[in-house]
N, CA, C, O and the ligand as a Tripos MOL2 file, in Angstrom:
@<TRIPOS>MOLECULE
protein
  305   303    77     0     0
PROTEIN
NO_CHARGES

@<TRIPOS>ATOM
      1 N          58.3970  113.9180   97.1030 N.3       1 MET1
      2 CA         59.5420  113.0290   97.3170 C.3       1 MET1
      3 C          60.8060  113.8460   97.5730 C.2       1 MET1
      4 O          60.9750  114.9440   97.0440 O.2       1 MET1
      5 N          61.6980  113.2760   98.4070 N.am      2 LYS2
      6 CA         62.9400  113.9590   98.7380 C.3       2 LYS2
      7 C          63.8470  114.0710   97.5140 C.2       2 LYS2
      8 O          64.0250  113.0970   96.7820 O.2       2 LYS2
      9 N          64.4030  115.2210   97.2980 N.am      3 GLN3
     10 CA         65.2810  115.4330   96.1530 C.3       3 GLN3
     11 C          66.7510  115.3530   96.5710 C.2       3 GLN3
     12 O          67.0910  115.5610   97.7360 O.2       3 GLN3
     13 N          67.6170  115.0490   95.5980 N.am      4 ASN4
     14 CA         69.0770  115.0450   95.7940 C.3       4 ASN4
     15 C          69.5460  114.1490   96.9410 C.2       4 ASN4
     16 O          70.3840  114.5590   97.7440 O.2       4 ASN4
     17 N          69.0210  112.9530   97.0200 N.am      5 THR5
     18 CA         69.4430  112.0450   98.0900 C.3       5 THR5
     19 C          70.6360  111.1800   97.6730 C.2       5 THR5
     20 O          71.3320  110.6240   98.5230 O.2       5 THR5
     21 N          70.8600  111.0730   96.3960 N.am      6 HIS6
     22 CA         71.9560  110.2310   95.9300 C.3       6 HIS6
     23 C          73.1700  111.0600   95.5460 C.2       6 HIS6
     24 O          73.0380  112.1030   94.9050 O.2       6 HIS6
     25 N          74.3730  110.5890   95.9420 N.am      7 PRO7
     26 CA         75.5840  111.2960   95.5280 C.3       7 PRO7
     27 C          75.8300  111.1220   94.0300 C.2       7 PRO7
     28 O          75.3280  110.1820   93.4150 O.2       7 PRO7
     29 N          76.5820  112.0090   93.4690 N.am      8 GLN8
     30 CA         76.9080  111.9460   92.0440 C.3       8 GLN8
     31 C          77.8470  110.7710   91.7790 C.2       8 GLN8
     32 O          78.9170  110.6740   92.3810 O.2       8 GLN8
     33 N          77.4460  109.8950   90.8900 N.am      9 TYR9
     34 CA         78.2570  108.7280   90.5600 C.3       9 TYR9
     35 C          78.9870  108.9940   89.2470 C.2       9 TYR9
     36 O          78.3710  109.2010   88.2020 O.2       9 TYR9
     37 N          80.3220  108.9840   89.3290 N.am     10 ASP10
     38 CA         81.1250  109.2520   88.1340 C.3      10 ASP10
     39 C          81.9990  108.0640   87.7830 C.2      10 ASP10
     40 O          82.3340  107.2510   88.6440 O.2      10 ASP10
     41 N          82.3560  107.9710   86.5460 N.am     11 VAL11
     42 CA         83.3420  106.9950   86.1060 C.3      11 VAL11
     43 C          84.6430  107.7530   85.8830 C.2      11 VAL11
     44 O          84.7240  108.6450   85.0380 O.2      11 VAL11
     45 N          85.6680  107.3770   86.6630 N.am     12 VAL12
     46 CA         86.9470  108.0850   86.5820 C.3      12 VAL12
     47 C          88.0660  107.1060   86.2400 C.2      12 VAL12
     48 O          87.9150  105.8920   86.3790 O.2      12 VAL12
     49 N          89.1720  107.6510   85.7980 N.am     13 THR13
     50 CA         90.3490  106.8460   85.4970 C.3      13 THR13
     51 C          91.3310  106.9590   86.6550 C.2      13 THR13
     52 O          91.7570  108.0510   87.0330 O.2      13 THR13
     53 N          91.6780  105.7910   87.2090 N.am     14 LEU14
     54 CA         92.6200  105.7360   88.3220 C.3      14 LEU14
     55 C          93.9870  105.3240   87.8020 C.2      14 LEU14
     56 O          94.0920  104.5210   86.8750 O.2      14 LEU14
     57 N          95.0170  105.8700   88.3950 N.am     15 THR15
     58 CA         96.3670  105.4540   88.0450 C.3      15 THR15
     59 C          97.0500  104.8720   89.2750 C.2      15 THR15
     60 O          97.0430  105.4800   90.3460 O.2      15 THR15
     61 N          97.6380  103.6970   89.1160 N.am     16 CYS16
     62 CA         98.3690  103.0770   90.2120 C.3      16 CYS16
     63 C          99.6960  103.8150   90.3910 C.2      16 CYS16
     64 O         100.4350  104.0280   89.4300 O.2      16 CYS16
     65 N          99.9850  104.2020   91.6380 N.am     17 SER17
     66 CA        101.2110  104.9660   91.8610 C.3      17 SER17
     67 C         102.4470  104.0720   91.9100 C.2      17 SER17
     68 O         103.5720  104.5700   91.9330 O.2      17 SER17
     69 N         102.2420  102.7480   91.9250 N.am     18 ASN18
     70 CA        103.3860  101.8440   91.9500 C.3      18 ASN18
     71 C         103.8060  101.4160   90.5430 C.2      18 ASN18
     72 O         104.9930  101.4400   90.2210 O.2      18 ASN18
     73 N         102.8490  101.0280   89.7070 N.am     19 CYS19
     74 CA        103.2110  100.4940   88.3940 C.3      19 CYS19
     75 C         102.6450  101.3170   87.2310 C.2      19 CYS19
     76 O         102.8560  100.9750   86.0680 O.2      19 CYS19
     77 N         101.9310  102.3930   87.5430 N.am     20 SER20
     78 CA        101.3940  103.3070   86.5400 C.3      20 SER20
     79 C         100.3250  102.7050   85.6400 C.2      20 SER20
     80 O         100.0290  103.2570   84.5800 O.2      20 SER20
     81 N          99.7440  101.5850   86.0450 N.am     21 ALA21
     82 CA         98.6320  101.0190   85.2880 C.3      21 ALA21
     83 C          97.3970  101.8900   85.5120 C.2      21 ALA21
     84 O          97.2180  102.4630   86.5870 O.2      21 ALA21
     85 N          96.5530  101.9830   84.4960 N.am     22 THR22
     86 CA         95.3510  102.8030   84.6390 C.3      22 THR22
     87 C          94.1150  101.9270   84.6410 C.2      22 THR22
     88 O          94.0540  100.9110   83.9480 O.2      22 THR22
     89 N          93.1320  102.3320   85.4280 N.am     23 PHE23
     90 CA         91.8820  101.5980   85.5590 C.3      23 PHE23
     91 C          90.7270  102.5690   85.4560 C.2      23 PHE23
     92 O          90.8490  103.7440   85.8020 O.2      23 PHE23
     93 N          89.6190  102.0690   84.9810 N.am     24 THR24
     94 CA         88.4020  102.8620   84.9770 C.3      24 THR24
     95 C          87.5130  102.3360   86.0890 C.2      24 THR24
     96 O          87.1470  101.1610   86.0880 O.2      24 THR24
     97 N          87.1670  103.1830   87.0250 N.am     25 VAL25
     98 CA         86.3290  102.7670   88.1470 C.3      25 VAL25
     99 C          85.1790  103.7470   88.3200 C.2      25 VAL25
    100 O          85.2670  104.9180   87.9520 O.2      25 VAL25
    101 N          84.1030  103.2300   88.8900 N.am     26 GLY26
    102 CA         82.9860  104.0810   89.2360 C.3      26 GLY26
    103 C          83.1290  104.5290   90.6680 C.2      26 GLY26
    104 O          83.4800  103.7280   91.5330 O.2      26 GLY26
    105 N          82.8660  105.7830   90.9360 N.am     27 THR27
    106 CA         83.0320  106.2960   92.2870 C.3      27 THR27
    107 C          82.0910  107.4570   92.5630 C.2      27 THR27
    108 O          81.6280  108.1500   91.6560 O.2      27 THR27
    109 N          81.8280  107.6420   93.8480 N.am     28 THR28
    110 CA         81.0680  108.8150   94.2690 C.3      28 THR28
    111 C          81.9850  109.8210   94.9560 C.2      28 THR28
    112 O          81.5390  110.8640   95.4350 O.2      28 THR28
    113 N          83.3020  109.4820   94.9970 N.am     29 ALA29
    114 CA         84.2600  110.3830   95.6370 C.3      29 ALA29
    115 C          84.3200  111.6950   94.8720 C.2      29 ALA29
    116 O          84.4000  111.7130   93.6440 O.2      29 ALA29
    117 N          84.2810  112.7650   95.6000 N.am     30 THR30
    118 CA         84.3080  114.0770   94.9460 C.3      30 THR30
    119 C          85.7350  114.5690   94.7360 C.2      30 THR30
    120 O          86.0160  115.3250   93.8060 O.2      30 THR30
    121 N          86.6480  114.1190   95.6350 N.am     31 LYS31
    122 CA         88.0470  114.5160   95.4840 C.3      31 LYS31
    123 C          88.8070  113.4210   94.7610 C.2      31 LYS31
    124 O          88.4120  112.2560   94.8080 O.2      31 LYS31
    125 N          89.8690  113.7750   94.1060 N.am     32 GLY32
    126 CA         90.6890  112.8070   93.4120 C.3      32 GLY32
    127 C          91.3940  111.8950   94.3960 C.2      32 GLY32
    128 O          91.7970  112.3320   95.4740 O.2      32 GLY32
    129 N          91.5440  110.6380   94.0320 N.am     33 PHE33
    130 CA         92.2620  109.6990   94.8880 C.3      33 PHE33
    131 C          93.1070  108.7960   94.0180 C.2      33 PHE33
    132 O          92.9210  108.7300   92.8020 O.2      33 PHE33
    133 N          94.0430  108.0960   94.6540 N.am     34 SER34
    134 CA         94.9080  107.2040   93.9030 C.3      34 SER34
    135 C          95.0730  105.9050   94.6790 C.2      34 SER34
    136 O          94.6890  105.8190   95.8450 O.2      34 SER34
    137 N          95.6390  104.9090   94.0390 N.am     35 VAL35
    138 CA         95.9200  103.6460   94.7100 C.3      35 VAL35
    139 C          97.4300  103.4320   94.7660 C.2      35 VAL35
    140 O          98.1570  103.7780   93.8350 O.2      35 VAL35
    141 N          97.8860  102.8510   95.8820 N.am     36 ALA36
    142 CA         99.3150  102.5950   96.0540 C.3      36 ALA36
    143 C          99.7110  101.2960   95.3640 C.2      36 ALA36
    144 O         100.8090  101.1810   94.8210 O.2      36 ALA36
    145 N          98.8060  100.3200   95.3910 N.am     37 LEU37
    146 CA         99.0470   99.0370   94.7390 C.3      37 LEU37
    147 C          97.7760   98.6390   94.0050 C.2      37 LEU37
    148 O          96.6740   98.9950   94.4220 O.2      37 LEU37
    149 N          97.9280   97.9100   92.9270 N.am     38 CYS38
    150 CA         96.7480   97.4650   92.1930 C.3      38 CYS38
    151 C          96.8820   95.9860   91.8520 C.2      38 CYS38
    152 O          97.8710   95.3500   92.2160 O.2      38 CYS38
    153 N          95.9010   95.4440   91.1640 N.am     39 SER39
    154 CA         95.9230   94.0230   90.8410 C.3      39 SER39
    155 C          97.0120   93.6600   89.8300 C.2      39 SER39
    156 O          97.3410   92.4850   89.6650 O.2      39 SER39
    157 N          97.5650   94.6550   89.1620 N.am     40 GLN40
    158 CA         98.6400   94.3970   88.1960 C.3      40 GLN40
    159 C          99.9840   94.1970   88.8960 C.2      40 GLN40
    160 O         100.8520   93.4870   88.3870 O.2      40 GLN40
    161 N         100.1550   94.8240   90.0650 N.am     41 CYS41
    162 CA        101.4760   94.8010   90.7000 C.3      41 CYS41
    163 C         101.4580   94.2750   92.1310 C.2      41 CYS41
    164 O         102.5190   94.1390   92.7400 O.2      41 CYS41
    165 N         100.2750   93.9740   92.6890 N.am     42 HIS42
    166 CA        100.2480   93.4870   94.0630 C.3      42 HIS42
    167 C         100.7930   92.0610   94.1210 C.2      42 HIS42
    168 O         100.4280   91.2290   93.2900 O.2      42 HIS42
    169 N         101.6710   91.7650   95.0990 N.am     43 PRO43
    170 CA        102.2800   90.4340   95.2020 C.3      43 PRO43
    171 C         101.2590   89.3030   95.2730 C.2      43 PRO43
    172 O         101.5330   88.2020   94.7960 O.2      43 PRO43
    173 N         100.1010   89.5490   95.8500 N.am     44 ALA44
    174 CA         99.0850   88.4970   95.9440 C.3      44 ALA44
    175 C          98.6130   88.0600   94.5670 C.2      44 ALA44
    176 O          98.1930   86.9150   94.3990 O.2      44 ALA44
    177 N          98.6730   88.9350   93.5910 N.am     45 TYR45
    178 CA         98.2390   88.6170   92.2330 C.3      45 TYR45
    179 C          99.3900   88.1770   91.3580 C.2      45 TYR45
    180 O          99.2390   87.2850   90.5220 O.2      45 TYR45
    181 N         100.5520   88.8070   91.5490 N.am     46 THR46
    182 CA        101.6770   88.4990   90.6750 C.3      46 THR46
    183 C         102.4230   87.2620   91.1230 C.2      46 THR46
    184 O         103.0530   86.5890   90.3080 O.2      46 THR46
    185 N         102.3620   86.9460   92.4320 N.am     47 GLY47
    186 CA        103.0920   85.8090   92.9580 C.3      47 GLY47
    187 C         104.5520   86.1230   93.2420 C.2      47 GLY47
    188 O         105.2530   85.3290   93.8700 O.2      47 GLY47
    189 N         105.0020   87.2600   92.7880 N.am     48 ALA48
    190 CA        106.3790   87.6660   93.0160 C.3      48 ALA48
    191 C         106.4700   88.4320   94.3280 C.2      48 ALA48
    192 O         105.5420   89.1410   94.7170 O.2      48 ALA48
    193 N         107.6010   88.2760   95.0020 N.am     49 GLN49
    194 CA        107.7810   89.0070   96.2430 C.3      49 GLN49
    195 C         108.3310   90.3940   95.9330 C.2      49 GLN49
    196 O         109.4350   90.5440   95.4100 O.2      49 GLN49
    197 N         107.5530   91.3770   96.2620 N.am     50 SER50
    198 CA        108.0390   92.7420   96.1000 C.3      50 SER50
    199 C         107.6320   93.5220   97.3360 C.2      50 SER50
    200 O         106.4460   93.6670   97.6310 O.2      50 SER50
    201 N         108.6050   94.0120   98.0400 N.am     51 ILE51
    202 CA        108.3430   94.7190   99.2850 C.3      51 ILE51
    203 C         108.6170   96.2020   99.0930 C.2      51 ILE51
    204 O         109.6970   96.5980   98.6550 O.2      51 ILE51
    205 N         107.6400   96.9980   99.4210 N.am     52 ILE52
    206 CA        107.8650   98.4350   99.4010 C.3      52 ILE52
    207 C         108.4670   98.8010  100.7490 C.2      52 ILE52
    208 O         107.7680   98.8910  101.7580 O.2      52 ILE52
    209 N         109.7740   99.0100  100.7430 N.am     53 ASP53
    210 CA        110.5310   99.1620  101.9830 C.3      53 ASP53
    211 C         110.4780  100.6100  102.4660 C.2      53 ASP53
    212 O         111.3710  101.4100  102.1900 O.2      53 ASP53
    213 N         109.4170  100.9190  103.1860 N.am     54 THR54
    214 CA        109.2620  102.2530  103.7330 C.3      54 THR54
    215 C         110.1330  102.3750  104.9770 C.2      54 THR54
    216 O         110.1120  101.4960  105.8380 O.2      54 THR54
    217 N         110.8710  103.4200  105.0730 N.am     55 ALA55
    218 CA        111.7190  103.7390  106.2280 C.3      55 ALA55
    219 C         112.7490  102.6510  106.5230 C.2      55 ALA55
    220 O         113.1790  102.4920  107.6660 O.2      55 ALA55
    221 N         113.1410  101.9050  105.4930 N.am     56 ASN56
    222 CA        114.2360  100.9260  105.6190 C.3      56 ASN56
    223 C         113.9710   99.8110  106.6170 C.2      56 ASN56
    224 O         114.9200   99.1910  107.0970 O.2      56 ASN56
    225 N         112.7420   99.5400  106.9390 N.am     57 ARG57
    226 CA        112.4470   98.5800  108.0060 C.3      57 ARG57
    227 C         112.7700   97.1570  107.6030 C.2      57 ARG57
    228 O         113.2130   96.3570  108.4270 O.2      57 ARG57
    229 N         112.5500   96.8400  106.3440 N.am     58 VAL58
    230 CA        112.7950   95.4700  105.8950 C.3      58 VAL58
    231 C         114.2870   95.1700  105.9050 C.2      58 VAL58
    232 O         114.7060   94.1050  106.3590 O.2      58 VAL58
    233 N         115.0830   96.1000  105.4080 N.am     59 SER59
    234 CA        116.5270   95.8490  105.3740 C.3      59 SER59
    235 C         117.1100   95.7990  106.7830 C.2      59 SER59
    236 O         118.0520   95.0470  107.0330 O.2      59 SER59
    237 N         116.5600   96.5940  107.7090 N.am     60 LYS60
    238 CA        117.0190   96.5300  109.1010 C.3      60 LYS60
    239 C         116.6920   95.1720  109.7130 C.2      60 LYS60
    240 O         117.4970   94.5940  110.4450 O.2      60 LYS60
    241 N         115.5030   94.6760  109.4020 N.am     61 PHE61
    242 CA        115.0960   93.3570  109.9020 C.3      61 PHE61
    243 C         116.0130   92.2770  109.3510 C.2      61 PHE61
    244 O         116.4280   91.3810  110.0860 O.2      61 PHE61
    245 N         116.3350   92.3530  108.0540 N.am     62 MET62
    246 CA        117.2190   91.3760  107.4400 C.3      62 MET62
    247 C         118.5900   91.4070  108.0750 C.2      62 MET62
    248 O         119.2160   90.3630  108.2580 O.2      62 MET62
    249 N         119.0670   92.6060  108.4160 N.am     63 GLU63
    250 CA        120.3610   92.7530  109.0860 C.3      63 GLU63
    251 C         120.3510   92.0460  110.4350 C.2      63 GLU63
    252 O         121.2850   91.3240  110.7860 O.2      63 GLU63
    253 N         119.2680   92.2720  111.1850 N.am     64 ARG64
    254 CA        119.1530   91.6310  112.5040 C.3      64 ARG64
    255 C         119.1240   90.1130  112.3670 C.2      64 ARG64
    256 O         119.7310   89.4000  113.1650 O.2      64 ARG64
    257 N         118.4140   89.6240  111.3490 N.am     65 GLN65
    258 CA        118.3400   88.1870  111.1070 C.3      65 GLN65
    259 C         119.7250   87.6080  110.8230 C.2      65 GLN65
    260 O         120.0740   86.5260  111.2970 O.2      65 GLN65
    261 N         120.4950   88.3450  110.0480 N.am     66 LYS66
    262 CA        121.8300   87.9090  109.6870 C.3      66 LYS66
    263 C         122.7190   87.8240  110.9260 C.2      66 LYS66
    264 O         123.4530   86.8550  111.1180 O.2      66 LYS66
    265 N         122.6350   88.8660  111.7670 N.am     67 LYS67
    266 CA        123.4210   88.8980  113.0090 C.3      67 LYS67
    267 C         123.0460   87.7400  113.9180 C.2      67 LYS67
    268 O         123.9140   87.0910  114.5010 O.2      67 LYS67
    269 N         121.7400   87.4820  114.0360 N.am     68 ALA68
    270 CA        121.2640   86.4000  114.8840 C.3      68 ALA68
    271 C         121.7670   85.0590  114.3730 C.2      68 ALA68
    272 O         122.1600   84.1980  115.1600 O.2      68 ALA68
    273 N         121.7560   84.8810  113.0650 N.am     69 GLU69
    274 CA        122.2400   83.6480  112.4520 C.3      69 GLU69
    275 C         123.7300   83.4640  112.7250 C.2      69 GLU69
    276 O         124.1830   82.3540  113.0060 O.2      69 GLU69
    277 N         124.4860   84.5510  112.6430 N.am     70 GLN70
    278 CA        125.9210   84.4940  112.9070 C.3      70 GLN70
    279 C         126.1930   84.1070  114.3500 C.2      70 GLN70
    280 O         127.0970   83.3220  114.6360 O.2      70 GLN70
    281 N         125.3860   84.6760  115.2730 N.am     71 MET71
    282 CA        125.5520   84.3510  116.6930 C.3      71 MET71
    283 C         125.2320   82.8920  116.9530 C.2      71 MET71
    284 O         125.9110   82.2300  117.7380 O.2      71 MET71
    285 N         124.1870   82.3860  116.2860 N.am     72 ARG72
    286 CA        123.7890   80.9890  116.4600 C.3      72 ARG72
    287 C         124.8840   80.0440  115.9770 C.2      72 ARG72
    288 O         125.2590   79.1040  116.6770 O.2      72 ARG72
    289 N         125.3800   80.2970  114.8020 N.am     73 THR73
    290 CA        126.3890   79.3890  114.2380 C.3      73 THR73
    291 C         127.7220   79.5440  114.9410 C.2      73 THR73
    292 O         128.5010   78.5920  114.9760 O.2      73 THR73
    293 N         128.0140   80.7070  115.5010 N.am     74 GLY74
    294 CA        129.2710   80.9520  116.2050 C.3      74 GLY74
    295 C         129.3360   80.2070  117.5220 C.2      74 GLY74
    296 O         130.4160   79.7760  117.9260 O.2      74 GLY74
    297 N         128.2290   80.0460  118.1940 N.am     75 LYS75
    298 CA        128.2110   79.3850  119.5080 C.3      75 LYS75
    299 C         128.4180   77.8960  119.4050 C.2      75 LYS75
    300 O         129.0160   77.2910  120.2950 O.2      75 LYS75
    301 N         127.9300   77.2790  118.3180 N.am     76 LYS76
    302 CA        127.9950   75.8190  118.1960 C.3      76 LYS76
    303 C         129.4070   75.3420  117.8680 C.2      76 LYS76
    304 O         129.6360   74.1400  117.7320 O.2      76 LYS76
    305 ZN         99.9610   98.7620   90.2540 Zn       77 ZN77
@<TRIPOS>BOND
     1     1     2 1
     2     2     3 1
     3     3     4 2
     4     3     5 am
     5     5     6 1
     6     6     7 1
     7     7     8 2
     8     7     9 am
     9     9    10 1
    10    10    11 1
    11    11    12 2
    12    11    13 am
    13    13    14 1
    14    14    15 1
    15    15    16 2
    16    15    17 am
    17    17    18 1
    18    18    19 1
    19    19    20 2
    20    19    21 am
    21    21    22 1
    22    22    23 1
    23    23    24 2
    24    23    25 am
    25    25    26 1
    26    26    27 1
    27    27    28 2
    28    27    29 am
    29    29    30 1
    30    30    31 1
    31    31    32 2
    32    31    33 am
    33    33    34 1
    34    34    35 1
    35    35    36 2
    36    35    37 am
    37    37    38 1
    38    38    39 1
    39    39    40 2
    40    39    41 am
    41    41    42 1
    42    42    43 1
    43    43    44 2
    44    43    45 am
    45    45    46 1
    46    46    47 1
    47    47    48 2
    48    47    49 am
    49    49    50 1
    50    50    51 1
    51    51    52 2
    52    51    53 am
    53    53    54 1
    54    54    55 1
    55    55    56 2
    56    55    57 am
    57    57    58 1
    58    58    59 1
    59    59    60 2
    60    59    61 am
    61    61    62 1
    62    62    63 1
    63    63    64 2
    64    63    65 am
    65    65    66 1
    66    66    67 1
    67    67    68 2
    68    67    69 am
    69    69    70 1
    70    70    71 1
    71    71    72 2
    72    71    73 am
    73    73    74 1
    74    74    75 1
    75    75    76 2
    76    75    77 am
    77    77    78 1
    78    78    79 1
    79    79    80 2
    80    79    81 am
    81    81    82 1
    82    82    83 1
    83    83    84 2
    84    83    85 am
    85    85    86 1
    86    86    87 1
    87    87    88 2
    88    87    89 am
    89    89    90 1
    90    90    91 1
    91    91    92 2
    92    91    93 am
    93    93    94 1
    94    94    95 1
    95    95    96 2
    96    95    97 am
    97    97    98 1
    98    98    99 1
    99    99   100 2
   100    99   101 am
   101   101   102 1
   102   102   103 1
   103   103   104 2
   104   103   105 am
   105   105   106 1
   106   106   107 1
   107   107   108 2
   108   107   109 am
   109   109   110 1
   110   110   111 1
   111   111   112 2
   112   111   113 am
   113   113   114 1
   114   114   115 1
   115   115   116 2
   116   115   117 am
   117   117   118 1
   118   118   119 1
   119   119   120 2
   120   119   121 am
   121   121   122 1
   122   122   123 1
   123   123   124 2
   124   123   125 am
   125   125   126 1
   126   126   127 1
   127   127   128 2
   128   127   129 am
   129   129   130 1
   130   130   131 1
   131   131   132 2
   132   131   133 am
   133   133   134 1
   134   134   135 1
   135   135   136 2
   136   135   137 am
   137   137   138 1
   138   138   139 1
   139   139   140 2
   140   139   141 am
   141   141   142 1
   142   142   143 1
   143   143   144 2
   144   143   145 am
   145   145   146 1
   146   146   147 1
   147   147   148 2
   148   147   149 am
   149   149   150 1
   150   150   151 1
   151   151   152 2
   152   151   153 am
   153   153   154 1
   154   154   155 1
   155   155   156 2
   156   155   157 am
   157   157   158 1
   158   158   159 1
   159   159   160 2
   160   159   161 am
   161   161   162 1
   162   162   163 1
   163   163   164 2
   164   163   165 am
   165   165   166 1
   166   166   167 1
   167   167   168 2
   168   167   169 am
   169   169   170 1
   170   170   171 1
   171   171   172 2
   172   171   173 am
   173   173   174 1
   174   174   175 1
   175   175   176 2
   176   175   177 am
   177   177   178 1
   178   178   179 1
   179   179   180 2
   180   179   181 am
   181   181   182 1
   182   182   183 1
   183   183   184 2
   184   183   185 am
   185   185   186 1
   186   186   187 1
   187   187   188 2
   188   187   189 am
   189   189   190 1
   190   190   191 1
   191   191   192 2
   192   191   193 am
   193   193   194 1
   194   194   195 1
   195   195   196 2
   196   195   197 am
   197   197   198 1
   198   198   199 1
   199   199   200 2
   200   199   201 am
   201   201   202 1
   202   202   203 1
   203   203   204 2
   204   203   205 am
   205   205   206 1
   206   206   207 1
   207   207   208 2
   208   207   209 am
   209   209   210 1
   210   210   211 1
   211   211   212 2
   212   211   213 am
   213   213   214 1
   214   214   215 1
   215   215   216 2
   216   215   217 am
   217   217   218 1
   218   218   219 1
   219   219   220 2
   220   219   221 am
   221   221   222 1
   222   222   223 1
   223   223   224 2
   224   223   225 am
   225   225   226 1
   226   226   227 1
   227   227   228 2
   228   227   229 am
   229   229   230 1
   230   230   231 1
   231   231   232 2
   232   231   233 am
   233   233   234 1
   234   234   235 1
   235   235   236 2
   236   235   237 am
   237   237   238 1
   238   238   239 1
   239   239   240 2
   240   239   241 am
   241   241   242 1
   242   242   243 1
   243   243   244 2
   244   243   245 am
   245   245   246 1
   246   246   247 1
   247   247   248 2
   248   247   249 am
   249   249   250 1
   250   250   251 1
   251   251   252 2
   252   251   253 am
   253   253   254 1
   254   254   255 1
   255   255   256 2
   256   255   257 am
   257   257   258 1
   258   258   259 1
   259   259   260 2
   260   259   261 am
   261   261   262 1
   262   262   263 1
   263   263   264 2
   264   263   265 am
   265   265   266 1
   266   266   267 1
   267   267   268 2
   268   267   269 am
   269   269   270 1
   270   270   271 1
   271   271   272 2
   272   271   273 am
   273   273   274 1
   274   274   275 1
   275   275   276 2
   276   275   277 am
   277   277   278 1
   278   278   279 1
   279   279   280 2
   280   279   281 am
   281   281   282 1
   282   282   283 1
   283   283   284 2
   284   283   285 am
   285   285   286 1
   286   286   287 1
   287   287   288 2
   288   287   289 am
   289   289   290 1
   290   290   291 1
   291   291   292 2
   292   291   293 am
   293   293   294 1
   294   294   295 1
   295   295   296 2
   296   295   297 am
   297   297   298 1
   298   298   299 1
   299   299   300 2
   300   299   301 am
   301   301   302 1
   302   302   303 1
   303   303   304 2
@<TRIPOS>SUBSTRUCTURE
     1 MET1         2 RESIDUE 1 A MET
     2 LYS2         6 RESIDUE 1 A LYS
     3 GLN3        10 RESIDUE 1 A GLN
     4 ASN4        14 RESIDUE 1 A ASN
     5 THR5        18 RESIDUE 1 A THR
     6 HIS6        22 RESIDUE 1 A HIS
     7 PRO7        26 RESIDUE 1 A PRO
     8 GLN8        30 RESIDUE 1 A GLN
     9 TYR9        34 RESIDUE 1 A TYR
    10 ASP10       38 RESIDUE 1 A ASP
    11 VAL11       42 RESIDUE 1 A VAL
    12 VAL12       46 RESIDUE 1 A VAL
    13 THR13       50 RESIDUE 1 A THR
    14 LEU14       54 RESIDUE 1 A LEU
    15 THR15       58 RESIDUE 1 A THR
    16 CYS16       62 RESIDUE 1 A CYS
    17 SER17       66 RESIDUE 1 A SER
    18 ASN18       70 RESIDUE 1 A ASN
    19 CYS19       74 RESIDUE 1 A CYS
    20 SER20       78 RESIDUE 1 A SER
    21 ALA21       82 RESIDUE 1 A ALA
    22 THR22       86 RESIDUE 1 A THR
    23 PHE23       90 RESIDUE 1 A PHE
    24 THR24       94 RESIDUE 1 A THR
    25 VAL25       98 RESIDUE 1 A VAL
    26 GLY26      102 RESIDUE 1 A GLY
    27 THR27      106 RESIDUE 1 A THR
    28 THR28      110 RESIDUE 1 A THR
    29 ALA29      114 RESIDUE 1 A ALA
    30 THR30      118 RESIDUE 1 A THR
    31 LYS31      122 RESIDUE 1 A LYS
    32 GLY32      126 RESIDUE 1 A GLY
    33 PHE33      130 RESIDUE 1 A PHE
    34 SER34      134 RESIDUE 1 A SER
    35 VAL35      138 RESIDUE 1 A VAL
    36 ALA36      142 RESIDUE 1 A ALA
    37 LEU37      146 RESIDUE 1 A LEU
    38 CYS38      150 RESIDUE 1 A CYS
    39 SER39      154 RESIDUE 1 A SER
    40 GLN40      158 RESIDUE 1 A GLN
    41 CYS41      162 RESIDUE 1 A CYS
    42 HIS42      166 RESIDUE 1 A HIS
    43 PRO43      170 RESIDUE 1 A PRO
    44 ALA44      174 RESIDUE 1 A ALA
    45 TYR45      178 RESIDUE 1 A TYR
    46 THR46      182 RESIDUE 1 A THR
    47 GLY47      186 RESIDUE 1 A GLY
    48 ALA48      190 RESIDUE 1 A ALA
    49 GLN49      194 RESIDUE 1 A GLN
    50 SER50      198 RESIDUE 1 A SER
    51 ILE51      202 RESIDUE 1 A ILE
    52 ILE52      206 RESIDUE 1 A ILE
    53 ASP53      210 RESIDUE 1 A ASP
    54 THR54      214 RESIDUE 1 A THR
    55 ALA55      218 RESIDUE 1 A ALA
    56 ASN56      222 RESIDUE 1 A ASN
    57 ARG57      226 RESIDUE 1 A ARG
    58 VAL58      230 RESIDUE 1 A VAL
    59 SER59      234 RESIDUE 1 A SER
    60 LYS60      238 RESIDUE 1 A LYS
    61 PHE61      242 RESIDUE 1 A PHE
    62 MET62      246 RESIDUE 1 A MET
    63 GLU63      250 RESIDUE 1 A GLU
    64 ARG64      254 RESIDUE 1 A ARG
    65 GLN65      258 RESIDUE 1 A GLN
    66 LYS66      262 RESIDUE 1 A LYS
    67 LYS67      266 RESIDUE 1 A LYS
    68 ALA68      270 RESIDUE 1 A ALA
    69 GLU69      274 RESIDUE 1 A GLU
    70 GLN70      278 RESIDUE 1 A GLN
    71 MET71      282 RESIDUE 1 A MET
    72 ARG72      286 RESIDUE 1 A ARG
    73 THR73      290 RESIDUE 1 A THR
    74 GLY74      294 RESIDUE 1 A GLY
    75 LYS75      298 RESIDUE 1 A LYS
    76 LYS76      302 RESIDUE 1 A LYS
    77 ZN77       305 GROUP 0 **** ****
């Protein structure tokens, strides 16, 4: 029979990089990995709106929305 066909399955502790919650998960990953969001802090689970504003894109969008609203109300 073929030997060593299955990867090593380990139980590791993961830490969420957003809320620092720790989880125990089973994995065959050999290198360490992390999660950016988890079930403790993801908006889909918490119901709260929390946006991770990378490169200021959300605030720029909000600015544009505000300008557009001002233009709309100014014309009428
Ligand atoms: Zn989290």
